[in-house]
N, C-alpha and C positions, 0 to 999 in steps of 0.2 A: 341772833342778837347782834345788832350793829355795834361796831367799836365806838367808844366815845370820841368826840372830836377834841382830842387833846394833843399836845405836841408829841410827835413820834408815832402817832396812830394814823395820820392821814397819808394816803398813797402819793408817791411822786410820779406825776404824769410824764415827766421828762426822762424817766428811767428807761434805758435801752434805746433811746433815740440818738440818731447821728446827724440829723438835718435840723438846723435851727435858723435858717435864713428867713428873711421877711420880704414879702413881695411889695412892690411899690404900687399903691392904689391911687395916689394923687399925682397930678402933674399940672403944669401951667398951659393953658390954651388961650392965645391972644392976650396974654398977661393976666388971665383970670384963673385962680386955683380952682380945680374941680376934680371930681371923682372920675377916673378914666378906667380903672381896673375892675370892672364889674365881675369878670370871670376869673380873676386871679385868686389863688388860694391864700390861706393864712400862713401862720408860722410853720416852717418845716414842710410846706406843701399840703397841709391838712385843709379840708374844706371848712368854710365858715358855717355858722348856724343858718340853715335855710338856703344854702347856696347849692345850685345844680350846675355841674360842669358838662358842657356838651362833649360827647366823645369825638376824638380827632380821627380815629382810624376805623377799621372794619369792626364787625361784630365779634371777631375772634380776639380773645384777650392775648396779651403778650406771653409767649412761652408755649403756646399750642401750635401744632402743625410743624412744618419743616423749619429748619434754621434759617433759610433764605428769607429776605424781606419780601413783602407782598408785591412790590414793583418789579421784582425779579421773577418770582414764582408765577405771577399772573400777567406777565408782560405780553401785550398784543392779544389778550384773551378778552373777548367782548361778548356779552349776551345780547341777542337781537330779538326784539318782540315786535309783532304787528299789532297796531292799535288804531283807534279812531276816536274822534270826539265830535259831538254835535254842537253846531253853532247856530244861534238864532239869527234870522235875517229879517229885520224889521222894515216895514214900508216897502215891501217888494210884492209885485203882482204875481209873478210866476212861482215863487217859492217862499215858504215860511221858515224853513230851517235848511241847513246844509250839513252833509256828512263829509268830514275831512279825514282822510286816511294819512297815517304817519308811521314812522319807525322810531322805536325807543331803544337806545343803546345804553347798556349798563357796563361800565368798565370795571373789571374785577380788581385791577391793581390799586385803585384809590376810591372805589365806590362812587364815582362820578357818573352823571346821567346826561345824555344828550338826546334831544327829540328833533327829528328831521322829517319834514313833509316833502314828498316828491313834487316836482314842479310839473304842472299840466299846461298845455298850450292854450293861450287865450283865456286863462282863468280870471284875470283881473284882480287876483288876490296876491299879496306878498307871500311867497312861499320859500321853502328852503329850510334853514335851521330855525326852528321855533324857539327852542331853549338851548342855549349854549352849554357846553360841557362844564359842569360843576356839581357839587353836592347839593341835593335838593332837600329841604327840611320837610318833615311830615306836616300834615294839616293840623290846625289847633284841635285839641289843647296840647298836642305833643310837638309843638314847634321847636322845642329844644333838641329834638332828635332828627336823624336823617334817614333817608331810605337806604336799606341794605338789600342783600340778595334774597333774604327770606320774605321780603314784602312783595316779590314778583311771582305771578302765576297767571295761567291762561284763564280766560272767561271770568275776569274780575275787573273791578273799577279802581282807578288810582287817581287821586286828586293832587295835581301839581300846580301850585300858584292859582288856586280857585278855578282851575279848568279840569273837568272830569274826563279822564281817558279810559276807554274800555279796551283791555288787552284781548286780542282775538286769537293769536297764534304765535309760534316761535319757530326758530330753525332747529335742525337736528342736534347741533352742538349744545344749544341752550337746554334742550329737553334732556339730553344725557347728563349735563352738568347738574341740573336741578335734581334729577333722579338719584345721582350719586350722593347728593347732600341729604337725601331722605325726604325730599319734598314730593308730594303726590301731584303730578302735573295733570290739570283738568283737560277735558276734551276741548278742541278748538271751537270757537264761537263764530257765528256768521255775521257778516257786516251788512247792516240794513241798506236798502237802496236809497240813493240820493235822487230826489225827484228832478232837480235841475240838471244833473249830469245825464240822467236818462233822457230828458227832453232834448239836450244838446246832441246826444248820439243819434236820436231819431231824425233830427233836422239835418245832420250831416249826411246820413244815409239817403235821405230823400232828395237832397240837393244835388244837382249836376252842374258844376261850375262851367261858365262860358269860356274860361281860360284854363284849360287843364294843366295842372302842375305835374307833368310827368318827369320822373327822376331817372336819369341815365347815369347810374353810379358805376364807374369803372375802377374805382380805387381798390376794391376787393381783388379783382383780377390782377391789378398791378402789384399789390402786396404779396399775393400768393405766388406769382410767377415772375417776379422781377429777377433779372440776370439769368433767366432760363431761356436758352436759344436752341432750336432744332436745326441741325446742320445736315444738308443733303449734298451729295456730289451729283452733278448733272452735266448735260452737254447740249449744245445747239448746233445743228447741222445746217449751214447756209452754203453748202458746197465744200466747205472746209470745216471739219468738226472742231468746235471750240469747247474747251472744258470750263465749267462754271461751278461755283459754290453758292448754294441758296441757304440763306439764314432766315428762319421763321421765329420771330420774337413773340413768345407766349404772353408777355405783359400787355400788349396792345394789338395783337394779330396783324402785325406789319411784316413785310417781306423785304429782304435786301439780297441782291445778287452781285457777286464779284466774279471777275474773269481771271482764270489762271493762265497767265501768259508765259510760256516756256522761254528759256533764254535763246537768243539768236533766232527768234521766230519772224522777225521783220515787222512786228506790230508795235504800235505805240502803247505804252502802259497807261491805262486810264484808272482813275480812282475807283469807280464803281460802274458796273454794267447796269444796275438798277438801284436808284437811291431808295432808302427805307421809306415805304409807304404801304397803304392797303392796296392790294392788287386785285382788280376786278376780274371776274371769271370770263365775261364776254366783252371782247374789245368792241366798243361802239364805233359807228361810222363817223360820229362827230363827238369830240370831247366836250363834256358838259362844262359850263362856265362855273367859276367859283361862287359858292352860295346856292347853286341850283339843287344840290343834294343836301337836305337839312333834316333835322329830327322833327320839325313842325312846319306846318304851312300857315301863312299869314293871309288874312282876309281884310278887305276894306281899309287899305292903307290911306290915311289922310295926312298929307304933308302940311307943313306950316304955311305954305303959300295960299292954301284954301282957307284954313282956319288959323289965322295968325295969332289970334288971341288964346286959342286952346292948345297950341303946340301939336306935336305928332301924336296921332292916335292910331291904334291897330288892334286887331282881334285875332286870336289864334283859332284855327279850324280844328275842332275836336274830332271831326270825322276824317281828317287828313285827306281832304278832297284834292286831287291833283298832285299828291305826293309822289316823288320819283323814288322807286326802290331799285337797288342794284345789289347784286350778289358779289361778295368778295371771297377770296380763298381763305379757308379755315384749315386748322391742323388735320381735320378728318379728310380733306381733299388731297393731301400729299401722301402718296404711296410710292414705293419703289417700283419702277416700270411704268408709272403713270406719266402724264404730260401736263405741263402748266403753260397756259396761254399768257405770255408776257407781252402784252400790247401787240399781238399779231405774230410773235415769234414762238415757235414750237420748241419748248425746252423739255427734255426727257430726264427724269430722275433715275439715277443708276445705283446709288448706295447712300448710306447714312452712318453716323458715328454711333458709339456705344450709348451715349446719353439718349439719343433719339430712339434707339432700339428699346431701351428700358422704358421710355415714356409711352411708346405705342404698345409695348407688351403689358404694362400695368393699367393703361386707360382703356385700350380697345381690344386687348387680348390677342394681338397679332403676333405670330411666331415665325412667319416666313419672311426672312430678310435676305433672300438670295440676290446678290448684286447682278446687275445687267452688264454684260460685256459689250462695250461700244467701240473698242479699238483693239488692235492686235497687241499681243504682249511685246514689251520693248525688247529690242535686240540685245543680246548679251554684250557686255563691254569687252573689248579686246584685252587680252592679258597685258599687263605692264611688268615685264620682268625687271628685276632689280639688278643693277650691275654688281659684279663680284667684288669681294673685299680686296682693297689695294694694299693693305699692310700698314697704313698710317693710323695711329690711334687704335681704339677698341672697335670691335665690329659694330656695337650699338651706336657709337659716335659716328662712324662712317655711314651707317644706315640713316641716321637723322639728317645728314646733308643731302640725301636723295629724296626724302619725303617732303621737304619744304624748302623754300628759297632762303629763309633765315633759320638756319639750324639751331636747335636748342639742345642743351646737354641732356643725356638720357636720364629718365626718371627712375628712381629707385623705389622698391616696394616698401613704402613707409609703414603701412599697416603690419607687414610681416616683421619689420624691424622693431616696432613698438611691442608686439606680442611676444617675440622670442629673443629680445635683448636681455642682458643680465639684469636681474631684479633681486637685490639683497644677496642671500646665500645661494640663490638659484642661478647658476652660471649659464645655463642653456648652451653648454659646450659638451659635445660627445668626444670622449677621450679613449683611444685604443692603443694597445701595445703591439708593435709590428716588428718584423724582421725583413731584411733585404733578400730577395730571391736572386742568388748569383752563385757561380761556381767558385768564386774566390773564398777560401776558408776564413780569411780575415774579415771580409764584409759579412759573412754569414753569422758571425758572433756579435755583430753590432745590434744594439737595441734602440728602437725609435719610438717616440710618442707622437701619434698623429691626432691632432685636435681638429674637430669640425665644428664651426661656429654656425648655429642655426639661424641667426639673425640675418646673415647675408650670404650663406652658403660658401664661405671661405674655408680654406684648409691651411694649416701650418704644421710643419714637421720639426720635431726637436729630438736631438740625439743625446742619450744619456752618456755622460763621460764615464769611461772605464779606465782604471789604473793599468799601466803597462800594456795598453792595447796598441799604442802607436797611432791612434786616431783621436784628434781633438773633438770633443763633444760640443754641444751648443745648438744654435739654430741651423737646421739643415735646409729648410724651405720656408721662406717668408710667407706671411699670411696673404692669401689671395685665392681667387677662383682658379680651378685647374680644369683644363679641357680633358674630355675623354679621348683616349687614343684612337687612331684609325680614322681621323677626319681630315678632309682636304682643307688646306690652309686658305687658298684664294677661291672662295665660292660665294654664291649669292645668299644662301641660307645662313642663319645664325648658328654658331657652334654650340654643341651640347657640353655642359659642365657636370662635374660630379655633384650629386645631391646626397641628402642624408640617408636615403634608402639604399644607396650603393655601398654604404659602410656597415659591415657586420662582421662578427668573428668568423674567420675562415675565408673571407673575401680577399681577392687579389686586386690591388690598385696599381695602376701605372701612372706614376707622378713624374712628369717630365722625362719620359723614357726610362724610368727606373721602376722596377716591379717591387711592390711591398705586399707582404702577406700579413693580415691582421690576426694576431694570436689571442688577444684577450682584451677586455674592456674593464673600466672601473665600475664601482657599484652604482654611481650616479647614472652612467650611460645605460646600464641594464634596467634600472628603475624607470628612467625616462622613456625608454623604448617600450617597456611593458605597460606604462601608464598611457601611452599614446599608440596603442597597438593598431588603431585604424590607419595611422600614417606609416607604420613599419610592419610590413608583412612577415618579416623574419621573427618578430616578437609577438605575433598574434597567436594565442593559444588555440583559437578556433581553427585557423589554417593548419597548425601543427597536428591537432587531433584528427582533422579530416584526412591528412596524409597517412597517419598511422592506422586509421580505421579502414583504409583502402587495402590493407594487407590481406592476403587470402587467409582462410581459416587454418590451413596447415601451418602457415608461418606463426599465427597467433598461438597455436598449441605449442610450437617449439619455443616461443618466447616465454610462455608460462612455465614450461619444463625447465628452461635455462635459469630463470630467476629463482625457481624453487630449489634447484640444486645448488645455486650460489649461496643459499642460506641454510647450511646444515644444522645450525643451532636454533632455528625457528625464532629469530629475533624480529623478523618483519622488515629488516633493512639489509640492503646489499650495497657494496661499494659503487660509487658513481662511475668509476672507470670501467667496471664490468658492463653496466648498462649502456655506457657510451660506446664502447666497441661493438656491442650488439646492435644498437640503433644505426650507427654509421655503416654497418655491413648490410643492412636491409636495403632492398630495392624500392625505397619510398621517397628518394630525392630529398633527404633531410640534410641540412647544412650544419656546420659546427655550432653556429649561433642558435639555431633552433633546438639542438640537443641540449645546450646549456640552459636555455629558457625552460625547457621541459624538466631538466634536472633541478633548477631552482624552484619550480612549482611543487615538486614532490620530494624536496630535500630536507634533511635534518641538519640545520645549520647552527653551529655553535660558535659564539664569539670567544676568542681567547681571553683569558683573564689577565688583567694587568696588575703589576705590583704597585699597591697603593703607596707604600713607603718610598719606592723609587719615584713615583709621580710627584709626591710632596717634596722630595729632595730636589728634583729637577726644577719644580716650580719655585721653591725658595732660592735656588741658585740663580734663576732668571731674574727674580725680583731683587735679589741682592746686588746683581751686577748693574742694574739700570740707574740708580737705586730707587725703590718704591717703599715709602714709609707712611702712607695715608691710611693705615689700618684703623686708627680711632675715628676718623671721619666716615669710613665705610661702616663701622659699627653703629654710629649715630644715624646714618642713612638707613641701615637695616632696621633699627629700632623705630624710626619714624614711619616706615612702611608697615610695621607690625602693629596694626590697630588693636588686635585682641590680646597682645602681650603673651603670645604662645611660644616665642623664641623660634618660630618656624615661618618660612616664607615659600611661596611657590618657586619652582625652578626658573621660570621665565623672568620673574622679578629679580632674582639673584643675578641672572645673566645680564639684565638691563643695567643694574647698578654697577656691575663690574665693567661693562662697556662705558658707562658714564664716567668712571674714574680712570679710564684708559689703563686698565690693568695690563702690564706688558707680558702677556702670555699668548701663545698661539691659540687659534681656534680649536685645534684638535686636543691640545693639552687642557684648555679650559673646559671643553665639553666632557673630556674624560674625568676631570675632577668633579664636575657637577653630577655626572652619572653615578660616581662612586658614593657621593654624599647624599644622593637623593633617596628618599624613603616615602613611597606612596605619592610621588609628585611634589613633595615638599622637602626642604633642606633645613637642617639646624644651622643657622648662620653663625652661631658662636663657635661650633665645632669647625665649620669651614674656615672662619677667620683664624682660629687657633692653628689649623693645619698649615696655612700659607704664611703666617706671621713669622718671618725669619728674625725679627728683633726680639720678641719675647719667648718664642718657642723654636729655637733653631734646631735643625736636623743635622745629623752627621754630614760632613762634607762629601760631596759626590765626585767621583772620578770622571775624567773626560771619556774613558771608554764606556762607562755606564751611561753617560749622556748620549753617546753615539748609538749604543744599543737601544736606548729608549726611543730615539728618533727613528731608527730603522723599523722598530716594532710599530710605531705610530703610523709610519708610511704604509706598512703592510696592512694595517687595519683600515686605512683610508681606501685602499683598493677593494675592500669588500671581503666578507668571509667566504672562504672557499667552499664549494659544494663537495661534501664528503660522502654521505650515505643517502640512499634513496629508499623511500617507503614504497616498496614494490606492491604491497597490498592495495594501497590507494591508486597506484599507477595502473594496475590491471583493471580495477573497478571503474575508473574514470575513462580510460582509453578504450578498452575492449569490452567493458561491461561484464567482466569475468570475476566471479568470487574467488578470493585468495584462499587456498587450501595448502598449507605448508606441509601437511602430512602426506598428501597425495602427490607422488612424484611420477606416476605413470601416465599422467595426462599429457 
């Protein structure tokens, strides 16, 4: 039962609507008001009664498919169909209809269609683009709609602007695309024969033109082989052998020959021995005149003097009667050991370059390119001894004045300098502790630090100051390259200098007639030499193990027995000094440095524990003396980097912020604090700031002797942890491939 039409019972059509705009349907045209908006909707975009709006876009509604627009998804994707249409030819004697083939292109990005007819020679019909690219409406009565992808298929007819096209075939992309859309693609259709086209083909086959249009197209050869030249070494013997270079240009089969004139030969230098041209194989008795060798022969030449009214007339000879043929050299005629007739001169080919060998190998399968010897080998140049060093400047500088008239300063190894110069905390400096080898008891107690700079192979020596020794410490030898001892001063050869491989623990260096023995090295030196073991043989574990494995089996049994007896408690470890004295006593030529590297490999290394309270007290003392009070700013910087508000940051970010605020602490002290506060690679920055904040959380005052004690311990830590105990089980297993058996002492 319907509701009565009373107030409050009728529905509100505007309920829930949000668009109430009105479209403009009327406008002025030439001053006359008229209806112009036939396709514009009504209020709020709703269609009027009986109004049909033509679709603007594809058959797919908005919201389906990918989120990208159609002009992005289907960009440069076109469906191609082969089609034809039949055209009636009225008032023609030879034909009543004509079959015209064409291509139909459907652009997927906007549903536009283009029809193109291929152009045929002498067709007499305007051909090319029949229908320009645009959206084509369907035939009546559906003229308000447009063709889309589902209207296309093979072996069917389509009406476009009152012209019926029959689709016969499509390409593979179109077939696959329609199949994926669910369209069953029909079988290809055949194109009916065009009577007029068939008649034209028969006439062209039966006709033999009096003027043959023979095409000699050399562009393909030029495009394929442009800038490709075969190069041969050759000679011409006219009583005095002359060296030549033959160039064969593959682009146009021309040959060019240049003469190699040695210096001081007495001959004038000419530009070319043979200018670039096509070289005939047989040198004729008489050179042909220009125009005598042509591609065609001309018959019945009628000049304008005979027939002034008709002009010049000529006819080409299709049989080439009287044509002159001449053979020219090709690439197949040029072989090593063969000869070329260069206008009567006998030129012998002796060798070729790598490109020529590759060309003949790939095209003709030739593998034999043995050069032909045409002259005796050149006599060896007499030696040019260099004068000895005269003592002025460096040896390299004096040598430069002998090599050229205008001497240049000696060049340094820039690549080595860039690779091995200091970079950040990586110093690229090898540091050793040494002592002086002398009989003087005072000099024997002196301690020296020898530094070797890898960037330029220079050495500097620094002496540690010692109280009440009577010797002033400081710089003992300035940085510079040091010559090896035992070399003659005034000689022609360059002197040899100390290199990085000459420095290792246990080595003896003679620096300016003073002998030094290297006793130890810092941790960085050991690590660098072990990481670059290919450059330092003394730190190469492969070389060390090969020396140990060369020990006889009797010695190996003694070593196993010794290390087993050295561990009565069966802990698996023995002191390093015991194994050191054993290895140095073996006859395997092991140096002190190699023993240390071996011990570091199988050692149990423990870092000494630092007093955290003393570290914080020393740090606060340094910060208080400078003075440093930017702790609130550091707290804000830490909080800014803490994106997840966990009050923890990685160690590298804490270090970066401390460096940014120029925290006045040494690198060793800062690294020690960060390592103490680190937990799983992260640091509680509130605890770290509270520990170093001398303003809010001061520590008890630290005494000067405690600061000195801390600095001494930090310096000892920088030198690296000492090797204490050796895991002899792993040592025996890796070196001698012997299983460790602590209970068996009889072996």
